[in-house]
C-alpha positions as CSV (number, residue, x, y, z in Angstrom):
1,X,55.4,88.0,99.8
2,X,58.7,90.8,99.4
3,X,56.1,93.2,100.2
4,X,55.2,91.4,103.7
5,X,58.7,90.9,105.0
6,X,59.5,94.8,103.6
7,X,56.5,96.0,106.2
8,X,57.4,93.6,108.5
9,X,60.8,95.4,108.6
10,X,59.8,98.5,108.2
11,X,57.1,98.1,111.5
12,X,60.3,96.4,113.7
13,X,62.6,99.3,113.0
14,X,60.2,101.8,113.8
15,X,59.6,99.7,116.8
16,X,63.2,100.1,117.7
17,X,64.0,96.1,116.9
18,X,67.9,96.1,117.5
19,X,68.4,93.1,115.5
20,X,66.4,94.0,112.6
21,X,68.2,97.4,112.2
22,X,71.3,95.6,112.4
23,X,70.3,93.3,109.5
24,X,68.9,96.5,107.7
25,X,72.0,98.4,107.9
26,X,74.2,95.2,107.0
27,X,71.7,95.1,104.0
28,X,72.3,98.6,103.1
29,X,76.1,98.7,103.4
30,X,76.5,95.7,101.0
31,X,73.6,97.2,98.5
32,X,70.8,94.6,98.8
33,X,67.8,96.2,96.6
34,X,65.5,95.0,99.5
35,X,67.2,97.6,101.8
36,X,66.6,100.2,100.2
37,X,62.5,99.1,99.8
38,X,62.9,99.4,103.5
39,X,64.8,103.0,103.2
40,X,62.4,104.7,100.5
41,X,59.5,103.9,103.4
42,X,61.7,104.9,106.8
43,X,61.8,108.3,105.1
44,X,58.9,109.8,106.2
45,X,59.8,108.7,109.3
46,X,63.0,110.8,109.9
47,X,63.9,114.3,110.3
48,X,63.5,114.5,114.2
49,X,67.1,113.4,115.1
50,X,70.2,115.6,115.5
51,X,72.9,114.8,113.6
52,X,76.3,116.1,114.5
53,X,79.4,115.0,112.5
54,X,83.1,114.6,114.7
55,X,85.8,115.0,111.8
56,X,89.4,116.4,112.3
57,X,93.3,114.8,111.8
58,X,94.0,111.7,112.6
59,X,95.8,111.4,117.1
60,X,93.4,114.7,117.5
61,X,91.4,112.3,120.3
62,X,88.2,112.4,118.2
63,X,86.8,108.9,120.0
64,X,87.4,109.5,123.3
65,X,85.3,112.8,122.4
66,X,82.6,110.9,121.0
67,X,82.7,108.8,124.0
68,X,82.7,111.9,126.4
69,X,79.6,113.6,124.5
70,X,77.8,110.2,124.5
71,X,78.2,109.9,128.3
72,X,76.7,113.6,128.7
73,X,73.9,113.0,126.1
74,X,73.0,109.7,128.6
75,X,72.9,111.4,131.5
76,X,70.5,113.6,130.0
77,X,68.4,110.6,129.6
78,X,69.0,111.1,125.7
79,X,68.9,108.0,123.5
80,X,72.2,107.6,121.1
81,X,72.8,106.4,118.2
82,X,76.9,106.4,116.6
83,X,78.3,105.5,113.4
84,X,81.9,105.1,113.4
85,X,83.7,105.2,110.0
86,X,87.0,103.0,110.0
87,X,89.6,102.9,106.4
88,X,89.4,99.7,104.4
89,X,92.6,98.3,103.6
90,X,93.7,99.1,100.0
91,X,95.2,95.7,99.7
92,X,92.8,93.3,101.6
93,X,90.0,95.5,101.8
94,X,89.5,95.0,105.6
95,X,88.7,97.7,108.8
96,X,89.4,96.8,112.3
97,X,86.4,98.5,113.1
98,X,88.1,99.3,116.2
99,X,86.5,102.8,117.4
100,X,83.3,100.7,119.4
101,X,86.8,99.2,121.6
102,X,87.0,102.7,123.1
103,X,82.9,103.0,123.7
104,X,82.8,99.7,125.5
105,X,81.4,100.8,128.8
106,X,78.4,101.9,126.3
107,X,78.3,98.3,124.8
108,X,75.8,97.2,127.1
109,X,73.5,100.6,127.4
110,X,70.3,100.0,125.5
111,X,70.2,103.9,125.2
112,X,73.3,103.2,122.4
113,X,73.4,102.2,119.2
114,X,77.1,101.9,117.9
115,X,77.9,100.8,114.2
116,X,80.8,101.1,113.0
117,X,81.3,101.1,109.0
118,X,84.7,100.8,106.3
119,X,85.3,103.0,103.9
120,X,84.8,100.3,101.3
121,X,87.1,102.6,99.3
122,X,84.8,105.4,99.9
123,X,86.5,109.0,100.1
124,X,85.4,111.9,101.7
125,X,85.9,110.1,105.4
126,X,83.0,108.3,105.5
127,X,80.9,105.2,104.7
128,X,79.1,105.4,101.3
129,X,76.4,103.8,103.5
130,X,76.7,106.2,106.7
131,X,73.8,108.2,105.9
132,X,71.6,105.0,105.4
133,X,72.8,104.0,109.0
134,X,71.8,107.7,110.4
135,X,68.4,107.3,108.6
136,X,67.8,104.0,110.6
137,X,69.1,105.1,113.5
138,X,66.4,108.5,113.2
139,X,63.9,106.4,112.2
140,X,64.3,104.4,115.4
141,X,63.8,107.4,117.2
142,X,67.5,108.0,118.5
143,X,67.4,111.5,119.6
144,X,71.2,111.9,119.4
145,X,73.1,111.1,116.3
146,X,76.8,111.2,115.9
147,X,78.9,110.2,113.1
148,X,82.5,109.9,113.3
149,X,84.4,110.2,110.4
150,X,88.0,108.8,109.6
151,X,91.0,111.0,110.4
152,X,91.0,113.5,107.5
153,X,92.9,115.5,106.0
154,X,93.0,119.3,104.3
155,X,89.2,118.8,102.2
156,X,87.9,115.1,102.5
157,X,84.8,117.1,104.5
158,X,81.7,114.9,102.8
159,X,80.3,114.4,106.6
160,X,78.9,117.9,106.1
161,X,76.5,116.5,103.8
162,X,75.5,113.5,106.3
163,X,75.4,115.7,109.3
164,X,73.4,119.3,110.6
165,X,76.3,120.8,112.7
166,X,79.9,119.8,112.1
167,X,82.5,119.6,114.9
168,X,86.3,119.5,113.6
169,X,88.6,118.7,116.6
170,X,92.3,119.5,116.3
171,X,94.7,119.0,118.8
172,X,98.0,120.7,120.0
173,X,101.7,119.1,118.9
174,X,100.0,117.1,115.8
175,X,102.4,119.5,113.4
176,X,99.4,120.4,111.9
177,X,98.5,123.8,112.7
178,X,99.3,125.4,108.9
179,X,97.1,123.0,107.6
180,X,94.0,123.3,109.9
181,X,93.8,126.2,107.8
182,X,93.0,125.1,104.8
183,X,89.6,126.2,103.2
184,X,88.1,122.8,103.0
185,X,88.4,122.4,107.0
186,X,87.3,125.5,107.2
187,X,84.2,125.9,105.9
188,X,83.6,122.4,106.8
189,X,83.7,123.3,110.8
190,X,80.5,124.4,112.3
191,X,82.2,124.2,115.8
192,X,86.2,124.2,116.3
193,X,87.2,121.9,119.0
194,X,91.0,122.3,120.5
195,X,91.0,118.7,122.3
196,X,94.0,117.8,124.3
197,X,94.0,120.7,126.5
198,X,96.3,120.6,128.7
199,X,99.3,120.2,126.0
200,X,101.5,123.1,125.5
201,X,100.7,124.5,122.0
202,X,97.2,124.9,123.1
203,X,96.5,128.6,123.1
204,X,98.6,129.0,120.3
205,X,96.2,126.5,118.6
206,X,93.5,128.5,119.8
207,X,94.8,131.9,118.7
208,X,95.9,130.5,115.1
209,X,92.3,129.4,114.7
210,X,90.5,132.6,115.8
211,X,92.7,134.6,112.9
212,X,91.8,132.4,110.5
213,X,88.4,132.5,111.1
214,X,88.5,136.7,111.4
215,X,90.4,136.5,107.7
216,X,88.1,134.0,106.5
217,X,86.2,136.8,104.8
218,X,88.9,138.8,103.4
219,X,90.1,138.7,99.6
220,X,93.5,137.0,98.8
221,X,94.4,140.5,97.3
222,X,94.3,143.9,98.7
223,X,93.7,142.2,102.1
224,X,93.5,143.8,105.3
225,X,96.6,146.2,106.0
226,X,97.3,148.4,108.4
227,X,100.2,151.3,108.3
228,X,100.8,150.1,112.3
229,X,102.1,146.2,110.5
230,X,105.2,145.6,108.7
231,X,104.3,145.6,105.1
232,X,102.1,142.7,103.9
233,X,100.9,142.3,107.6
234,X,97.7,141.5,108.0
235,X,95.3,143.4,110.1
236,X,92.8,141.3,112.4
237,X,91.1,144.0,114.2
238,X,89.8,145.1,110.5
239,X,89.0,142.1,108.4
240,X,86.9,141.2,111.9
241,X,85.3,144.7,111.8
242,X,84.7,143.8,108.2
243,X,83.2,140.9,109.2
244,X,79.5,139.5,108.1
245,X,77.7,139.6,111.1
246,X,74.6,138.3,109.8
247,X,76.6,134.7,109.5
248,X,77.4,132.0,111.6
249,X,80.8,132.3,113.3
250,X,81.9,129.2,114.5
251,X,83.3,129.0,118.5
252,X,85.9,127.3,119.3
253,X,86.1,125.1,122.7
254,X,89.4,123.6,124.1
255,X,88.2,119.8,125.9
256,X,90.1,117.4,127.4
257,X,87.9,114.6,126.5
258,X,90.9,112.3,128.7
259,X,89.0,113.6,132.0
260,X,85.8,114.4,130.2
261,X,86.2,118.2,130.8
262,X,84.9,121.0,128.2
263,X,82.3,118.3,127.0
264,X,79.5,120.8,128.4
265,X,80.5,123.7,126.7
266,X,81.0,121.7,123.8
267,X,77.8,120.6,123.7
268,X,76.7,124.0,124.5
269,X,78.0,125.1,121.7
270,X,76.8,122.4,119.3
271,X,73.0,123.5,120.6
272,X,73.5,127.4,120.0
273,X,74.4,126.2,116.2
274,X,71.4,124.6,116.2
275,X,69.0,127.0,117.5
276,X,70.9,129.2,114.5
277,X,69.8,127.2,111.8
278,X,66.3,126.9,113.2
279,X,66.4,130.8,112.6
280,X,66.0,129.3,108.5
281,X,69.6,128.4,107.7
282,X,68.6,125.0,108.1
283,X,66.6,124.7,105.5
284,X,69.0,126.2,102.6
285,X,71.4,123.5,104.3
286,X,68.8,120.6,104.3
287,X,68.3,121.7,100.3
288,X,71.6,121.5,99.6
289,X,72.4,118.2,101.6
290,X,69.5,116.4,100.0
291,X,71.0,117.9,96.4
292,X,74.2,116.8,97.2
293,X,72.7,113.3,98.5
294,X,70.8,112.8,95.2
295,X,74.0,113.6,93.0
296,X,76.3,110.9,94.9
297,X,73.5,108.6,94.3
298,X,73.0,109.3,91.0
299,X,76.9,108.4,90.0
300,X,77.2,105.7,92.2
301,X,74.4,104.2,90.0
302,X,75.8,105.6,87.1
303,X,79.3,104.4,87.6
304,X,77.7,100.5,88.6
305,X,75.5,100.6,85.5
306,X,78.6,101.8,83.0
307,X,81.0,99.6,84.4
308,X,78.9,96.3,84.6
309,X,78.2,97.0,80.6
310,X,81.1,97.5,79.8
311,X,83.8,95.4,81.7
312,X,84.8,93.7,78.4
313,X,85.6,96.8,76.9
314,X,86.9,98.6,79.4
315,X,89.4,95.6,79.0
316,X,90.7,95.8,76.0
317,X,90.6,99.3,76.2
318,X,93.4,99.1,78.5
319,X,95.2,96.7,76.3
320,X,95.3,98.9,73.8
321,X,96.6,101.8,76.1
322,X,99.4,100.1,77.7
323,X,100.5,98.8,74.4
324,X,100.5,102.1,73.3
325,X,98.0,101.8,70.8
326,X,95.7,104.1,71.7
327,X,95.6,106.8,74.6
328,X,93.2,106.8,78.2
329,X,91.3,110.5,76.7
330,X,90.1,108.8,73.6
331,X,89.5,105.7,74.9
332,X,87.0,107.1,78.4
333,X,85.4,108.5,75.3
334,X,84.7,106.3,72.5
335,X,83.4,103.8,76.1
336,X,81.0,106.6,77.2
337,X,79.8,107.3,73.7
338,X,78.7,103.7,73.4
339,X,77.7,103.5,76.6
340,X,75.1,106.1,75.4
341,X,74.3,104.8,72.3
342,X,73.5,101.6,73.8
C-alpha cells in the first residue's frame, strides 16, 4: 500500500500536480520518512532546471529583485519556481514567511510556483529542506528555479551548495561596504549585483567590488606594490595582470529593482556563467555539491541518532557540568564513546 502511494505521488509530481507537490514539500520539511522515499525516486528525473541562488545583506532588495527576475522569465515563456527562505524565531520557532507578499502579482500565474520555508534554526542562510524543494520543482518541469536566502552575513554562504549560479546582492548606503570584502561572500559570488543603483554611492560600491576582485588572488604578504604609490599601497593594475585569466571573474551589474532596470543585464550575466560552467567547471561543481549534500545529510542523521540515544545521558551530563563536578570536554568524549560502544 505504501509502495502504491509512493508511485502515485511520484507520477503526480512528474505530471506537475501542484497540490501533491506542495504536500510533498511540506512532508520533506517535516522530515517524514515517506517523503524521502519519493525524493529518492525523483532524483533520476532532475538535473534539467537552472538553479540560481540570490543572497546578500538584509535590505539590499533581494525580494524585489527576485520578483523582477520572475517577471522577466515569464515574459519569455519560461516556468519559474521560487524558494524563499525566512528566518525562524529562536524563541518561538515561528516565521513570518513574508516574501510571498512581495510577489503577489505572480500568485495566480500557473507558470510560477512560490514556496516559502523557515530556517528552523538551520544556519547558512537556507532551510534544511531547501534543496529538497528545489529538486521537486526541477522534477515538475520548472525551467528556472530561484532560491532567495535570508539576509546573510560574511560567511553564511550555504546557497552555493544548492545553486549552480549564485548572485550576491548589495546596495549602497548599508554601511557594510568593507564587510562585503570578506572572503566568504567573495568566494560565494558568481555574479555581483549592486541594487538600488540610483542611490548615491552606487559607483563607489562598484569600484570597491572591482578592487576586491582584482586583488582576490593576491597573497596576504608580499602583494602587488608599486613605487608609484605610498608604501604598502596595492597596485590594482599589477594584480589584474597576474590574475588567472582562465577562471571565472564575477561580473558586476547595477540594477534598480524597484523600477525593473538592469534585470536583463543581470540575467545575461547569469547566462554567461551558465555557458562557462558548460565548459567543464560545471561538472566539478556538481561533484562538490553532491559531496557536500551527502556530508550534510550524514551529519543530520548522526545528530538525530545521537540525540535520541543519548538524551538521558546528556541531561545527566548537563547537571554534572553545571555543578562543576566535571567539564563539557570530558562529558562530550564520554558520550561519544558510549554511543560508539553501543
